[in-house]
Steps between C-alpha positions, in 0.01 A plus 500: 500500500700258719860624479636174644339294222588743220858521625534121503347469153725774361811325634391153389402604148810717458715200599332306218598771251180706479485880514245583769301819567281527810184705555333521842157626396257454214552850362878460514469163323301647210742789459798264509343266245450790257862605549693171481265273296572184703513150352324359809295648785483335844198666658369496857123544546499683834670834430430855621301727271428309180488130585653220295175405328455852361868524407462176307190624316666832414816331374292268282341793317827583327747217559516121465787469749484171697362560851559270799274590794598445863238491772423372847142433392437132439133500402418366155294813429806718567718298266233512230466877545875545454506294184196678362669833570769391256760315707682213327585306815426507873720416800380495860700616802702365661685372193840346430730721294588202280134464401467870421816479289370196311167670430675821388721305262199315360316828434805650330546188284139523378567851374826419324471424128611148423815524296781281382810559711845352462778536755851453362859495625786409266375199297236405761140608445181425696155530342267606785192402299594139417736470802760343274869590503743509209879483502613594153298273268430244774156494667486425874189377682462621860295395800294769674762556770789499253315761295439726802863472607638573154258791451619650829866472394429654159314793657798560731785414260842612624379543858636276776192349666515359851360158577240660730383741229457225241311273741271785609421622148475165319370267770298755696464672837416184690816312400677408821780284627834385371466313175705426191202556270666803339825317435304210347315729257817693413650165404191409295516831312873478435461147364233615253670827404838334446378180331653609168839575663419871512694718747356540849277803566376436858803539725548435871648789698643337808356645819270736308259305277455465124522722194404476132793634298758407238 
């Protein structure tokens, strides 16, 4: 029921690519859940009318949607009550948005069926299960950071990506300062991807960033 918090969460989650619906009371939350069938519920305990505990219990009667509870209460008994009501995770106020985002992603991952996924562009393919790359018939072993960087390029193939965007998405929110770490890993990737004299796929766009394209 705190419009400042819900507004900040809506903006932050939308920036990360999520579609966000907001309810400001328990009754509104239940009606909205029946209408949109959300993939994740972020639920405050202290709400007007039907409180978060009862909303959680009512949702659990008909839905296994992951529920992350937010509360200012820090007593163990309160946390236990929330989990027993059916919540999957619990976050106390005040909280950092980055932690809420990490917990939300973890809850969504648990619900996703594990499946074999392969990302491909031209003759380059990346197996997201084994974290191995392939260029034609040639297998390429990658370090963890090389894998994350290549996966990001493959998911955004053809799009010019700024240095700032790549550092933020691959190295994280807390990456700060001037560093040539990106240039180093671009060089590592190019060396591995072009080891068989294949044509370059990761190109430098002067003054703009990098792009994966023919």
